[in-house]
SEBA-862829 format. One line per field, with one value per residue (C-alpha): residue number from 1; z, x, y; residue in three letters. Coordinates in nm, 2 decimals, m for minus. Layout:
BEGIN
pos	(NUM	...)
zz	(Z	...)
xx	(X	...)
yy	(Y	...)
code	(ALA	...)
END
This chain:
BEGIN
pos	(1	2	3	4	5	6	7	8	9	10	11	12	13	14	15	16	17	18	19	20	21	22	23	24	25	26	27	28	29	30	31	32	33	34	35	36	37	38	39	40	41	42	43	44	45	46	47	48	49	50	51	52	53	54	55	56	57	58	59	60	61	62	63	64	65	66	67	68	69	70	71	72	73	74	75	76	77	78	79	80	81	82	83)
zz	(2.66	2.64	2.35	2.29	2.03	1.86	1.68	1.39	1.21	0.91	1.12	1.12	1.44	1.49	1.78	1.86	2.11	2.31	2.58	2.92	2.90	2.59	2.80	2.60	2.67	2.54	2.24	2.15	2.17	1.95	1.70	1.68	1.58	1.37	1.24	0.98	1.00	0.83	0.53	0.46	0.51	0.24	0.01	0.05	m0.01	m0.33	m0.45	m0.39	m0.56	m0.87	m0.88	m0.86	m1.14	m1.35	m1.29	m1.37	m1.69	m1.79	m1.73	m1.93	m2.22	m2.22	m2.21	m2.50	m2.71	m2.64	m2.74	m3.09	m3.21	m3.22	m2.84	m2.76	m2.95	m2.76	m2.43	m2.50	m2.62	m2.31	m2.07	m2.19	m2.18	m1.81	m1.72)
xx	(0.85	1.10	1.27	1.20	1.32	1.01	1.00	0.75	0.55	0.77	1.07	1.24	1.33	1.31	1.37	1.05	0.95	0.64	0.46	0.44	0.06	0.04	0.13	0.45	0.47	0.12	0.18	0.50	0.33	0.05	0.29	0.49	0.17	m0.01	0.22	0.50	0.80	0.78	1.00	0.78	0.47	0.59	0.68	0.34	0.17	0.38	0.30	m0.08	m0.06	0.11	m0.16	m0.44	m0.28	m0.24	m0.60	m0.72	m0.51	m0.64	m1.00	m0.93	m0.79	m1.08	m1.33	m1.15	m1.18	m1.55	m1.60	m1.63	m1.31	m1.46	m1.53	m1.19	m1.02	m1.24	m1.16	m0.79	m0.77	m0.96	m0.76	m0.42	m0.55	m0.64	m0.29)
yy	(0.72	0.44	0.27	m0.10	m0.35	m0.49	m0.82	m0.80	m1.07	m1.04	m1.14	m0.80	m0.61	m0.23	0.00	0.19	0.45	0.32	0.51	0.35	0.42	0.20	m0.11	m0.18	m0.56	m0.62	m0.39	m0.56	m0.90	m0.78	m0.63	m0.96	m1.15	m0.89	m0.61	m0.59	m0.36	m0.02	m0.13	m0.43	m0.22	0.03	m0.26	m0.42	m0.09	m0.03	m0.38	m0.32	0.01	m0.14	m0.42	m0.16	0.04	m0.27	m0.37	m0.02	m0.01	m0.36	m0.24	0.08	m0.11	m0.36	m0.07	0.10	m0.22	m0.23	0.14	0.28	0.44	0.79	0.78	0.64	0.93	1.18	1.02	1.01	1.37	1.50	1.28	1.41	1.77	1.72	1.62)
code	(MET	ALA	MET	TYR	ILE	VAL	ASN	PHE	LYS	CYS	GLY	HIS	LYS	GLU	GLU	MET	GLU	ILE	SER	GLU	LYS	ALA	ARG	PRO	GLU	GLN	ARG	MET	GLU	TRP	MET	SER	LYS	ASN	ALA	VAL	CYS	PHE	ASP	CYS	TYR	ARG	LYS	GLU	ASN	GLU	LYS	ARG	LYS	GLN	GLU	ARG	LEU	LYS	ASN	ASN	LEU	ASP	THR	PHE	VAL	LYS	ASN	GLN	GLN	ASP	CYS	PRO	LYS	GLU	PHE	VAL	ASP	ILE	ILE	ASN	LYS	ASN	PHE	TRP	ASN	LEU	ILE)
END
């Protein structure tokens, strides 16, 4: 395996170890067009995770508003007991 400097789609560069069997030139070309660096990937994932949590919370709140208060109290009590 050899070390290569890879230019990513996001504009960042990282040094990566790529196997000679993986055709490094083709792999680096593909990564420059299709892949983001590890830091940007982590940030994207965290952003998506926060959006999913917000959507889930919005749905939960909306569903609570549609439910009778007795059911909401039961759900909340059981939810906090599970944690």
